N, C-alpha and C positions, 0 to 999 in steps of 0.2 A: 571685371567686366569682360575681358577677352574670353575667359573660360565660359562665362554665361552665354556670350555671343556664339562661341563654338558649339556649345550644347544645343542651342536653339537651331543653328544651321544643320548640325548633324542629325538632329531628330527628324528634320524634314525628309531625310533620305529613307526613312521607313515608309514613306508614302509616295515618293516621286520616282521617276525613271532615271535620275541622275546618278553619277558615280560618287563614292565617298573617299576611297583610298586608292592611291597609285604607287607602284614601285617604278621608279624612273632609273633606267640603266644609263649611266653617263660614260662608261668605258667597259670594254671587255678585257682590257689588259689587267694583269695581276702580277705582283711580285712573288707570289707563292704558287705551288701546284699541288694542292691537297688531293689525295687519291680519290676521295669520295665526291669531289666537286666536278660538275660539268658546266659551270657558269663563268668560264674565262677562256680567253684566247690570247696568249702572250704575244706582245709586240704589236698588236693592232692599234691604229690611231684612235684617240679619244673622239667622242662626239663633239663637234664644234659648239662653243658656248652659245652663239647666237641661235643655233638650231635648238639647243636645249631650252633656251628661253621661250622660243616659239612653242615648243611642246608643253612647257609649263603653262603658258597662256591658254593653250587648247584644253589642257586638263582642267584648268580653272573654269573655263567656259562649260565643261561637261559636269561641273559640280564638285570636283575633288577638293577635299579639305585636309586630308592627311597624306603626306608624302614620305616615302622611303627613298633615299638616294643610295644607290648601290652599284656594284660592278659584277665581275672583276673587283678591283680594289679602287673605290672612289677617291681615296686620298691621292692617287696618282694623277687625277685630273687637276691641272693647275688653277682652275677657277672654282673649285669646290666651295669655298666660303662665299663667293659672289653668288653662286647658284642658290645656296641656302638663304642668303639675304633677299634674293629675288622672290623666292617662294614666300618668305615671311613678310614681304611687302604687300602681299595680297590680303584683303580683308583686314587691314590694319593690324596684321599679326595674329588675328583670331583664327589661325589654322595651326597645324602641327607639321613639323619637319624633323625627320631623323636621318641619321647616316649609319650605314652598316659597314663596318671596317674590320680588317684583321689587326689593325693597330700598329703594325711594324713601322710605318712611315710617319707616325705622329711626332710632331715637335712642339715645343712651347709656343712658337709663333703660329702654327696651324691651330692649336687649341685656342689661343687668344683670338684668332680671326673668326673661329666658329662661335666663340662667346659673343663677339661683337655682332655677328650675323644673326644671332638669336636662335641658334640651334636648340631644339626642344629635347632631343634624346640622341645618345650614341649607343648603338648596339655593337659591342666588341666581341669578336669570335675568339674564344680561348677554350681549347679542348682538353688539355691535360697538364700534368705537373712537369713532364719532360717531353721534348720532341720525340715523335715516333714515326713509323713508316707511313701512317695515314695522314699525319698533319704535323706541321712545324709550329702550330699555334699553341705554345705551351707557356706556363708560368715562368719557366727558366728563361725563355726568350723575351717575354713581354712584361716582366715585373717592373722594369723602369718606366715603361709606358703607362702601366696602371698607377704607379706612384705619381707620375706627371698628371694624369687625369684627376686623381684624388685631390691633388694640391691646387690645380689650376682651372679645372673645368667648372663652368657655371651651369652646365646642363647635367641632368642625370645620366648615369652610365649603366647599361644592362650587359651582363656577361652571358653570352650565349654559347652553350656547349653542344656540339653534335654528339648525340648519344650513340656510341658504338660499343662493341664487345670490349674494346680496349679502354675507352674513356670511362665506361661504367665501373671498371675494377678499381680505379683510383679516384672516383668522384668524391667520396667522403673526405679523403685527404685533401683533395683540391679545394673543397669548401672550407675546411679548417684553416688552410693557409691563407684564405682570403677573408676570414671572419672579421677582421678589423677594417676592411675597406668598405666605404659607403656605397656599395653597388647592389643592384638587383640581379637576380639570376634566373635563367630559364634554359630549357632544352630545345634543340632541334632533333627530331627523330630521324635517324639515318634512313634514307629512302633510295630506291632504285631509280634509274632513269625512267621518267614517267611519273614519279611521285609516290609510288606504292611503298609502304613501310618495309624496311629490310631487316628489322630486328624483332625478336620475339622472346618472351620468357618472364617468369616471375621475378627474377633479379632486377629487371628494369622497373617493374611495378613497385617493388620495395623502395627503390630510389625515389620514386614519385612520392611515396608515403612518408619518407624520412625527411625530405627537404622542402623548405618553403620556396615557392617559385613565384616569379613575376605574375602580377595579376592577370595580364592578358592570356597567359596559358591556362588559367583556371576556366576560361570560357569553353575550352574543349578538352579539359583534363580527363573527364570520364570516357570520352571517345578515344583518347590516346591510350588510357589504361586498357580499354577493351581490345584495341588493335594490338597492343603488346602481348595480349594473351591469345592472339589469332582470331579474334571475333570482329568481323567487319560489318556486322548486321545493324549497328545503330544508324538510324536514318538522319540525313542532313542534306541540305542543298548547297552546292558550291556556287558562290556568287562571282566567280571569276568571269571577266568580260562584261560584268554589269556594274556591281557596286565596287568590285576590286579589279583594278586594271594593272597589268604588267606591260610596260612599254619597253620594247627591246631597242637595241642600238640602231636598228633600221627605222625606228619610229612607228612600229606596228604594235597593235594591242594583241597580247596573247591571254589565254585564261590564267596562266601562271608561268613560273620559270620552267616548269617541266612539260607543260601542255600548250601547244600553239593555239588550239581551238580555232576561233574564227580567223585570226591573223589578218586583221583589217588595219589599213593606215589610220593612225591617230587623227591626222588632219581631215580625214573624210568621215570620221565616226560621228554619229548623231545619237540623240537620246533614244531614238527608235532602235538603233543597233544595240545599244546597251540593254534595252528592255528585251530584245529578242534573245539575248544571252542569259536572261534570268530564268534558266531552266536547269533541270538535273543534268549532270555531266556523266558520261560513261565511266569516267575515271574516279568517281567519288569513293567507291568501296576501297578501304585500305589506304586512302590518301593521307600522307604525312607531311604535306606542305603547310607548315604552321601559319604563315602569314595569310594565306587564303582561308584557312580554317578559322582564324581569329575573327576576320571580318564577317565571314559567313555565319558563324555562330552568334556574334554580337547582334547582327541585324536580323538574322533569321529567328532568334528567340529573344526579342528585346526585353520583355518583362523578366524573364529568367536571368538575363545577363546584365540587367541595369545596374545593380549594386557593384558588380565586378568592373563594369565599364567605367562607372564614375570614379571608383577608387583608383583604377589604372590611370585615368585622365588626371586625377589630382596629383599623382606621382610624377607626371611628365610635363605638366604645364607650368609656365612661369607665373 
């Protein structure tokens, strides 16, 4: 019943001026400093929990049904499970909530608390077999946490790898080592500040062809393959600021993590503001921001994406 209720509500977003998906930044602090990332500020205070709850209420009023909680590193926020539970308290749980984490700070008690809160999905960032100069997020460092999740998590886990010149070289071995784990897998395409793709070549395309990837990425897989070959001509419309909202730690809406766009206060945003952002963006050509791509392609081409969207939903809903 909850899945049916979600599909009914989400389908309405094809025709109204409301938002569907939000990324809510609960802290900019992070325990790591990956060289390719610009989405953290070590040591800054977390967003207060009562303020985050007000933002969730406002996002709900704007129509949001799917939430990503991220940072920085969201597990550093002491009230993370409570925030998940607060989101899942909307619509009798007929919405979706995921957490995007590097996994280093996970413990059995945190996993159990997220189980209890009703978390729908955890996206874990793991890049390589061994730590490297670009990232410490490796199997060598995180294998105990992956085993913990495999044994204790009641929610699905997706392993997200930032595809770079280094991670691509050992990705086949990476997948072999994780073959027995009950996880899904996907790529983030390395991008420059601003979101433009920063990698190119047939070797990356061959990785796409060799490996089964999480359903959501199939929504824009052909666009990703074209960009990896240097072709930015495939048309699409970014729904950042309209159906997809990125809420920064200041409580302002941006188009995405890399583009501030309208940069309007969430508390003042209206359906008319969201509709005004339902336009082509100057940064669309070559954009490798996967979360904005996913939502934009799913809602921009609903008939083409319906089968993938439903199979993806089936894999992450309780």
